[in-house]
C-alpha positions in Angstrom: 14.0 -36.0 -43.2 11.8 -36.5 -40.1 14.4 -34.7 -38.0 14.6 -31.8 -40.4 10.8 -31.3 -40.2 10.8 -31.4 -36.4 13.5 -28.8 -36.3 11.6 -26.6 -38.8 8.4 -26.9 -36.7 10.3 -26.1 -33.6 11.8 -23.0 -35.2 8.3 -21.8 -36.1 7.2 -22.1 -32.5 10.4 -20.7 -30.8 11.1 -17.8 -33.1 7.9 -15.8 -32.3 8.5 -16.4 -28.6 12.1 -15.1 -28.9 10.9 -12.0 -30.7 8.2 -11.3 -28.1 10.4 -11.7 -25.1 12.6 -8.5 -25.7 9.5 -6.6 -26.6 7.8 -7.5 -23.3 10.9 -6.6 -21.4 11.2 -3.3 -23.1 7.5 -2.5 -22.3 8.0 -3.4 -18.7 11.1 -1.3 -18.3 9.3 1.6 -20.1 6.4 1.6 -17.7 8.3 1.1 -14.5 9.8 4.2 -12.9 13.6 4.1 -12.7 14.7 2.6 -9.4 11.1 1.8 -8.5 10.6 -0.6 -5.6 8.5 -3.4 -6.9 5.2 -3.6 -4.9 5.7 -0.4 -2.9 2.4 1.1 -2.2 0.7 3.5 0.2 -2.9 4.1 1.3 -4.8 6.9 3.0 -7.8 6.2 5.2 -10.1 8.6 7.1 -10.5 7.7 10.7 -13.6 8.1 12.9 -12.6 11.6 14.2 -12.0 13.1 10.7 -8.2 12.8 10.7 -6.3 10.8 8.1 -4.2 7.7 8.5 -1.3 7.2 6.1 0.4 3.8 5.8 2.6 2.0 3.3 4.4 -1.3 2.6 7.0 -2.7 0.2 9.6 0.0 0.9 13.3 -0.8 1.6 13.6 -1.8 5.2 15.6 0.4 7.6 15.3 3.5 5.4 13.2 6.6 5.6 10.4 8.0 3.3 9.2 11.5 3.0 5.5 12.2 2.6 3.9 15.4 1.2 0.4 16.6 0.9 -1.7 18.7 3.3 1.1 17.9 5.8 4.6 16.8 5.1 7.4 15.1 6.9 9.4 11.9 7.1 8.9 8.6 8.7 11.2 5.5 9.2 10.5 2.2 7.4 10.5 -0.8 9.8 12.3 -4.1 9.1 9.2 -5.4 7.3 9.3 -2.5 4.8 6.3 -0.7 6.3 5.4 2.6 7.8 2.3 3.8 9.6 1.3 7.4 10.5 -1.9 8.8 11.9 -3.6 12.1 12.9 -2.9 13.8 9.6 -5.0 16.5 7.9 -6.0 16.1 4.2 -6.4 12.9 2.3 -4.0 13.3 -0.7 -0.4 12.3 -0.2 2.7 11.3 -2.2 5.5 9.2 -0.6 9.1 9.3 -1.8 12.1 7.2 -0.8 15.0 9.0 0.8 17.2 8.4 -2.2 14.5 10.0 -4.4 14.3 7.0 -6.8 10.8 5.9 -5.9 7.7 8.1 -5.7 4.3 6.6 -4.9 1.0 8.4 -5.1 -1.1 7.1 -2.2 -4.5 5.6 -2.9 -7.5 6.7 -0.8 -9.3 3.8 0.9 -13.0 4.2 1.6 -14.7 2.1 4.3 
């Protein structure tokens, strides 16, 4: 009898956790862009001469990203998953991986 009670109590604890797990997984997959690179981000900073500096991290190493905004082009990603580009005009940019699977809107950083 004691064993049956323990199993029933365990079922009450485990069942809700099992029901919530798939719901959380579905929520996570619904909010993440397909093929998104986890942690990929880019920032835009205005430098002392009025130009803009665009940099990013968390992208696939050895690939290329394209950037678009006031200026557009492409830049290689280094072996650390980073890129760095200066002397740009305008402060709003979007970066896209070469395969087109990940698009990141760059955040403006104020100093």
